[in-house]
Structure formats: structure tokens, C-alpha cells
BAZABA-391361 format. One record per residue (C-alpha): residue in one letter; y, x, z. Coordinates in steps of 0.5 Angstrom, whole numbers, always signed. Layout:
REM BAZABA-391361
+------+-------+-------+-------+
: resn :     y :     x :     z :
+------+-------+-------+-------+
:    a :     Y :     X :     Z :
...
+------+-------+-------+-------+
//
This chain:
REM BAZABA-391361
+------+-------+-------+-------+
: resn :     y :     x :     z :
+------+-------+-------+-------+
:    m :   +19 :   -31 :   +10 :
:    n :   +15 :   -34 :    +3 :
:    h :   +13 :   -31 :    -3 :
:    s :   +10 :   -34 :   -10 :
:    l :    +6 :   -30 :   -12 :
:    i :    +4 :   -31 :   -19 :
:    a :    -2 :   -25 :   -23 :
:    t :    -1 :   -26 :   -30 :
:    a :    -7 :   -22 :   -36 :
:    t :    -3 :   -18 :   -41 :
:    p :    -6 :   -16 :   -47 :
:    s :    -9 :   -11 :   -45 :
:    g :   -13 :   -14 :   -39 :
:    d :    -8 :   -12 :   -34 :
:    r :    -7 :   -16 :   -28 :
:    v :    +0 :   -18 :   -26 :
:    a :    +3 :   -20 :   -19 :
:    t :   +10 :   -22 :   -19 :
:    a :   +12 :   -24 :   -12 :
:    v :   +19 :   -27 :   -12 :
:    p :   +22 :   -29 :    -5 :
:    a :   +24 :   -35 :    -2 :
:    g :   +31 :   -36 :    -3 :
:    r :   +36 :   -31 :    -6 :
:    c :   +35 :   -23 :    -4 :
:    a :   +42 :   -22 :    -2 :
:    i :   +46 :   -20 :    +3 :
:    r :   +54 :   -22 :    +3 :
:    l :   +57 :   -15 :    +6 :
:    a :   +64 :   -20 :    +6 :
:    g :   +64 :   -26 :   +10 :
:    l :   +58 :   -24 :   +14 :
:    a :   +59 :   -31 :   +19 :
:    g :   +54 :   -33 :   +15 :
:    t :   +46 :   -33 :   +16 :
:    m :   +41 :   -28 :   +15 :
:    l :   +34 :   -28 :   +15 :
:    l :   +31 :   -24 :   +21 :
:    g :   +25 :   -21 :   +17 :
:    g :   +32 :   -18 :   +13 :
:    c :   +30 :   -19 :    +5 :
:    m :   +25 :   -17 :    +1 :
:    s :   +22 :   -17 :    -6 :
:    a :   +15 :   -14 :    -9 :
:    q :   +10 :   -14 :   -15 :
:    l :    +3 :   -11 :   -15 :
:    q :    -1 :   -10 :   -21 :
:    e :    -8 :    -8 :   -22 :
:    s :   -12 :    -4 :   -28 :
:    r :   -20 :    -5 :   -29 :
:    e :   -24 :    +0 :   -32 :
:    f :   -31 :    -3 :   -30 :
:    a :   -34 :    -8 :   -25 :
:    t :   -35 :    -5 :   -18 :
:    v :   -40 :    -7 :   -13 :
:    i :   -41 :    -5 :    -7 :
:    s :   -47 :    -7 :    -1 :
:    e :   -46 :    -6 :    +6 :
:    q :   -50 :    +0 :    +7 :
:    e :   -44 :    +3 :    +2 :
:    a :   -37 :    +6 :    +5 :
:    v :   -30 :    +7 :    +3 :
:    v :   -27 :   +14 :    +4 :
:    l :   -18 :   +13 :    +4 :
:    l :   -16 :   +20 :    +2 :
:    a :    -8 :   +22 :    +1 :
:    k :    -7 :   +25 :    -6 :
:    p :    -7 :   +32 :    -7 :
:    h :    +1 :   +35 :    -8 :
:    v :    +3 :   +43 :   -10 :
:    e :   +10 :   +41 :    -8 :
:    g :   +14 :   +35 :    -4 :
:    t :   +10 :   +31 :    +0 :
:    g :    +4 :   +26 :    +1 :
:    t :    +3 :   +19 :    +2 :
:    e :    +4 :   +18 :   +10 :
:    e :    -2 :   +19 :   +15 :
:    q :    +1 :   +13 :   +18 :
:    f :    +0 :    +8 :   +11 :
:    t :    -7 :   +10 :    +9 :
:    d :    -9 :    +9 :   +16 :
:    c :    -6 :    +2 :   +15 :
:    v :   -10 :    +0 :    +9 :
:    g :   -16 :    +2 :   +12 :
:    s :   -16 :    -2 :   +18 :
:    l :   -15 :    -8 :   +15 :
:    l :   -20 :    -6 :   +10 :
:    s :   -26 :    -5 :   +16 :
:    s :   -23 :   -11 :   +19 :
:    s :   -27 :   -18 :   +18 :
:    t :   -24 :   -24 :   +15 :
:    a :   -27 :   -31 :   +14 :
:    d :   -29 :   -30 :    +8 :
:    n :   -32 :   -23 :    +8 :
:    k :   -35 :   -18 :   +13 :
:    g :   -30 :   -12 :   +13 :
:    f :   -32 :    -6 :   +10 :
:    k :   -35 :    +1 :   +12 :
:    i :   -29 :    +6 :   +12 :
:    r :   -31 :   +13 :   +13 :
:    d :   -26 :   +17 :   +17 :
:    n :   -22 :   +21 :   +12 :
:    n :   -21 :   +27 :   +15 :
:    k :   -28 :   +28 :   +17 :
:    f :   -31 :   +26 :   +10 :
:    i :   -26 :   +32 :    +8 :
:    n :   -30 :   +36 :   +13 :
:    d :   -36 :   +35 :   +11 :
:    m :   -35 :   +36 :    +3 :
:    f :   -32 :   +43 :    +6 :
:    p :   -29 :   +46 :    +1 :
:    w :   -29 :   +41 :    -5 :
:    f :   -25 :   +36 :    -2 :
:    e :   -19 :   +40 :    +0 :
:    p :   -12 :   +40 :    -2 :
:    s :   -12 :   +45 :    -6 :
:    t :   -20 :   +45 :    -9 :
:    a :   -20 :   +37 :    -9 :
:    p :   -22 :   +35 :   -16 :
:    t :   -16 :   +31 :   -20 :
:    r :   -19 :   +28 :   -25 :
:    p :   -24 :   +23 :   -25 :
:    e :   -28 :   +27 :   -31 :
:    a :   -29 :   +33 :   -26 :
:    l :   -34 :   +29 :   -21 :
:    a :   -40 :   +30 :   -27 :
:    s :   -39 :   +38 :   -26 :
:    l :   -37 :   +37 :   -19 :
:    f :   -44 :   +34 :   -17 :
:    q :   -48 :   +40 :   -20 :
:    r :   -46 :   +43 :   -15 :
:    p :   -52 :   +45 :   -10 :
:    g :   -51 :   +41 :    -4 :
:    v :   -45 :   +37 :    -7 :
:    a :   -50 :   +30 :    -8 :
:    e :   -54 :   +31 :    -3 :
:    r :   -48 :   +31 :    +2 :
:    i :   -45 :   +24 :    -2 :
:    a :   -50 :   +21 :    +0 :
:    e :   -51 :   +23 :    +7 :
:    s :   -44 :   +20 :    +7 :
:    g :   -46 :   +13 :    +5 :
:    v :   -39 :   +14 :    +1 :
:    r :   -40 :   +10 :    -6 :
:    y :   -32 :    +9 :    -8 :
:    v :   -26 :   +14 :    -6 :
:    v :   -19 :   +11 :    -6 :
:    w :   -14 :   +16 :    -8 :
:    l :    -7 :   +14 :    -5 :
:    d :    +0 :   +17 :    -8 :
:    g :    +6 :   +14 :    -6 :
:    a :   +11 :   +14 :    +0 :
:    t :   +17 :    +9 :    +3 :
:    k :   +23 :   +12 :    +2 :
:    k :   +31 :   +10 :    +3 :
:    t :   +35 :    +8 :    -3 :
:    d :   +41 :    +6 :    -2 :
:    g :   +45 :    +5 :    +4 :
:    g :   +52 :    +4 :    +7 :
:    g :   +57 :    +0 :   +13 :
:    s :   +58 :    +3 :   +19 :
:    i :   +58 :    +1 :   +27 :
:    a :   +61 :    +2 :   +33 :
:    c :   +60 :    +2 :   +40 :
:    g :   +64 :    +3 :   +46 :
:    a :   +64 :    +1 :   +54 :
:    g :   +71 :    -1 :   +57 :
:    p :   +73 :    -4 :   +63 :
:    g :   +72 :   -11 :   +60 :
:    g :   +64 :    -9 :   +58 :
:    a :   +61 :    -6 :   +52 :
:    g :   +59 :    -9 :   +45 :
:    c :   +59 :    -7 :   +39 :
:    l :   +62 :    -8 :   +33 :
:    g :   +61 :    -7 :   +25 :
:    f :   +56 :    -7 :   +19 :
:    g :   +51 :    -3 :   +16 :
:    w :   +45 :    -4 :   +12 :
:    w :   +40 :    +0 :    +8 :
:    e :   +35 :    -1 :    +3 :
:    k :   +28 :    +3 :    +3 :
:    e :   +23 :    +2 :    -2 :
:    s :   +15 :    +3 :    -2 :
:    a :   +12 :    +5 :    -8 :
:    y :    +4 :    +6 :    -8 :
:    v :    -1 :    +7 :   -13 :
:    a :    -9 :    +7 :   -11 :
:    s :   -14 :   +10 :   -16 :
:    i :   -21 :    +8 :   -14 :
:    w :   -26 :   +12 :   -17 :
:    d :   -34 :   +12 :   -15 :
:    l :   -37 :   +17 :   -14 :
:    q :   -46 :   +13 :   -16 :
:    e :   -43 :   +13 :   -22 :
:    t :   -38 :   +18 :   -23 :
:    r :   -32 :   +16 :   -26 :
:    s :   -25 :   +12 :   -25 :
:    v :   -26 :    +4 :   -24 :
:    g :   -18 :    +2 :   -24 :
:    t :   -11 :    +3 :   -21 :
:    i :    -7 :    -2 :   -16 :
:    t :    +0 :    -1 :   -16 :
:    t :    +5 :    -4 :   -11 :
:    n :   +12 :    -3 :   -10 :
:    v :   +16 :    -7 :    -4 :
:    t :   +23 :    -6 :    -4 :
:    g :   +28 :    -9 :    +2 :
:    t :   +34 :    -9 :    +5 :
:    s :   +35 :    -8 :   +13 :
:    a :   +42 :    -9 :   +16 :
:    l :   +45 :    -8 :   +23 :
:    v :   +50 :   -13 :   +25 :
:    g :   +55 :   -11 :   +31 :
:    a :   +57 :   -17 :   +34 :
:    i :   +58 :   -15 :   +41 :
:    v :   +50 :   -14 :   +42 :
:    p :   +47 :   -10 :   +36 :
:    l :   +43 :   -15 :   +32 :
:    p :   +38 :   -11 :   +27 :
:    f :   +35 :   -15 :   +21 :
:    i :   +29 :   -11 :   +19 :
:    a :   +25 :   -12 :   +12 :
:    r :   +18 :    -8 :   +14 :
:    v :   +18 :    -5 :    +8 :
:    q :   +11 :    -1 :    +9 :
:    h :    +7 :    -6 :   +13 :
:    t :    +9 :   -11 :    +7 :
:    a :    +6 :    -5 :    +1 :
:    c :    +0 :    -4 :    +7 :
:    g :    -2 :   -11 :    +8 :
:    r :    -1 :   -13 :    -1 :
:    m :    -5 :    -5 :    -2 :
:    a :   -11 :    -8 :    +3 :
:    s :   -11 :   -15 :    +1 :
:    q :   -12 :   -13 :    -7 :
:    l :   -17 :    -6 :    -5 :
:    r :   -22 :   -12 :    -1 :
:    d :   -21 :   -17 :    -8 :
:    f :   -22 :   -11 :   -13 :
:    l :   -28 :    -8 :    -9 :
:    l :   -30 :   -14 :    -9 :
:    g :   -30 :   -17 :   -16 :
:    a :   -25 :   -22 :   -14 :
:    d :   -22 :   -22 :   -20 :
:    l :   -28 :   -22 :   -25 :
:    a :   -30 :   -28 :   -21 :
:    n :   -23 :   -32 :   -24 :
:    p :   -21 :   -28 :   -29 :
:    t :   -16 :   -33 :   -31 :
:    p :    -8 :   -33 :   -30 :
:    t :    -7 :   -37 :   -23 :
:    s :    -1 :   -38 :   -18 :
:    r :    -2 :   -37 :   -10 :
:    k :    +3 :   -37 :    -4 :
:    r :    +3 :   -31 :    +0 :
+------+-------+-------+-------+
//
């Protein structure tokens, strides 16, 4: 499914990009004999807010960490791994980033990045670096940027039903079931060398999936988390490389 990604600059300097699906993103519950897109139906929004310029050398690394939560579940490990894998992969224009294993980084920095002791605000970095051995361990790790990922993929709505059965004449399914999911994530980027926050990236993808019972069950799946991962990784790559600084004017591009 093609999306037109339109980026605009707000008065505060933030960049907002909204992806509008090609065609209407809707599933008609009545008249199901009509056509549906095989990949389900999705819409996406992407927002970037920059506080400071960013630079990164080939020797410097990035680590992605799930933001600690006192209650509830944090960011899924599979989402963190997905973003890290895409960032470490080379593209036609750029080499992949050095991505440090998050668990190894936490263990090497023990106990300062454990969920119960990790700094929750960038202002705490300065005092953290004053603790004995912290600056040396950070230098040994080669990590320049910590990216805190916060968010989750959740089911937000659903309905319908589908039933399957078998008899002397064969087997089959009848009915229609649908569900909607939302993947909402925020990446907060901290510069450990400058001990400050340099910006945030927010992505929100919603999608409607369906299972159609037409003798054989036909799934139409909207891969919202996969799409959110790809958009987050792409925007993080541009952010760390300062692509928005090189082209600060509003742009329109296809993704």
C-alpha cells in the first residue's frame, strides 16, 4: 500500500509528517463481497522535535533501551530489536550504525541503567557522570546516543464473528471478524557526550485487520507494529545524521 508522507514545519520548529493511505481506509461490514486490500488498512503519523544538532562518527555507537516503567508493561523487546536491526543495516546512501546490545550495555553499566535506577530525565546525566567509574565505562562502550523507546502495540477495537465446521460434504468457514490495532511509540534521544536530550520522534500507526470466512478463511492483516518499526528506524537514521538540518524546508515524499 502506498502512502504519501507530507512533512511540515510548525512554528516551534517541530517537523510533523502525516501518511495518508491511497484510497479510503475503511472496511464495509455490509456487502463484504466488495474488494479489500490484502495487507489490511493502515494510517500513520510521524512527528519529530529537535532540540540540538546531532553528529555521529563511525566509531560511535547507539544503544536502544526500553523506557523504565514502575507499573504496566514497557516497550516490547521485539520492537526494540526490530528498530535496532534496521538501524544497523546499511542503505544505498549510508552505512549502518553501530548498535550496542541493550542487555550487555545495562549489565556493563550496572547498576546505573537498571529499571529502578536509570536516569528518568536528561538533567540527571550530569550527576550520573560524576559518579566514580561511570564516565570511563561509557567511554569503553563507545555509546554516544541512548535512545529511550516508550510505547506499545495494543488492540483498540474489534467485532464480528466467524465459525468453522466440517461435515460429510466437506469443511468450511463462514462469517466476518475484524480488529483494530494501534502502534504508538516515542523515541527520546540523549547525547551522552553532551549530557543532554537532543530531540524526540513519535510514530503512531493504526490499522484494521479482518478474517473473512468464505469456505477457506481469508486473513487481511495490517502489520501496524512492523510499519511503526520501519518508520521509526528511518526517521531515527535521518535524525542522527542531521538530514533534517541539511533540508529544513517542508518536503513531500513517497514512502
